[in-house]
C-alpha positions, 0 to 999 in steps of 0.5 A: 593761791598758787601765783602768791607760790610763785607758781605760773605753769613755768617749766610745763608745757600744754599742747593744744588741738584747737584752730591757729592763734593770732600771735599778734595779740597783745594778750599773747605779746608776751608768750610769744616775745618769749619764745613760748608759743609753737603753732603748726598748722595741720589742715591744709587750704585757707584757714578761718579768723582765728578766734576760737583758737586766741580765746582758747590760748589766752585763757592758758598763757595770756598776760591778763587773761591766762591761768598759766602764763609761764607755761609753754603752748604748742599748737596743732591748728586743724581748723579749715575754713567754711563758708566765710571768714569765721566759718570752720570746717573740721576734717577728722584726720586732720584732728588725729594728726595734730593729736598724734603730733602732739603725742609723739613729737610735740614733748607735751605734759598735757594736752587739751582738746574743744571739740567733739563727735557726739556719744561714745564714739572711738575716733580718738581712743586709741590715740588717748591711750598712747598718750595716757601710756606716755604719762600725757593727761589728755583733758577734754571739753564736753557736753556742749550740748545742753543739759538735756543733751549727750556728752561727746568724744574723746571727752567720753574716753576713761583716758580722758578728763571731761570737762564742763561749764559753771555760771558764775552763781555755781550752777551748771551751765545750760550748754553743759551737759552730763552723762553716765557712760560705760566703757570696758564693763565699768561706769563713768560719770562725765564730766569729772571736773566743772569749772567756769565757762560762762562770761569769761572774757578771752582775746579775739581776733583782731587784737581785742577782747570779748565775752565768751561761753561754754565748755571750751571756755571752762577747759582751758582753766582745768588744763591751766590748773594741772600744768600748775600741778604739775610745776610743783610734783612734775612726777605725777601720773596722769591718774595722780593728777586727774584725782588731784583735779577732782579732789579739791585742788581746782576748787570752784570756790577758789575758780570762781574767787580768781574770776572775782579778783580779775574783773577784767576776766570775770562775769560779763554784763547780765545781757552778754549771759544772755546770748547764745553759748558758744558752740563747741566745734563739732567734727563731722564724720 
């Protein structure tokens, strides 16, 4: 495994467009203490409880859960508060500002997005193209609408690596949709990469842990793998990274073996696996 070779994402910066992060959570204490987590609140007004952003951060740079614990994390917090403390409202203009900030000012190598709008919506494609031109790989969770549902954007873009969710049995998660799309006269199958996202243990607020499922918790595993590849081969372009991630460097076997080797992160008891899937954040028009 990469860790045996000393590869933990050191020297690589991952940008995240998501909610806020509980910087006091013990799972993130090592990264916070080392100054490796930066959060900018893009959305104005009161913030919801940062469960989702904390969970995603824990899978990236967490002390026990993270796949790339040596990486630096820069988070654009775009979540507004809904009717109660855990409800989330997202303004598309905040998402655009958060992504723009990461591309132009964040000095990031990889950007992870765990939100989407249904279908082939070009709302962020200009920024996705800008990220690609700057040598930044953009990764997005995709298709939390279920097997009969449709995949969403920005994960649908040709410039973005879309990530779907697998169960611990190696099958597509019940929430994970797939489609063949056409952009600019060319056909693309989405998602391009699948990773475990069912019954994954994550950090939650306040200072606790829980089991979650959904493409939002598969995509951080792929972003972490990208960071590890970049630590080893920092010259890789976004396209070369995409090809590496899709050609066996993040295989189902090694992903599942990682979870099995670390029971605190692996599959949850069966009752937890049967609960309602966690939905990716849907951005309203």
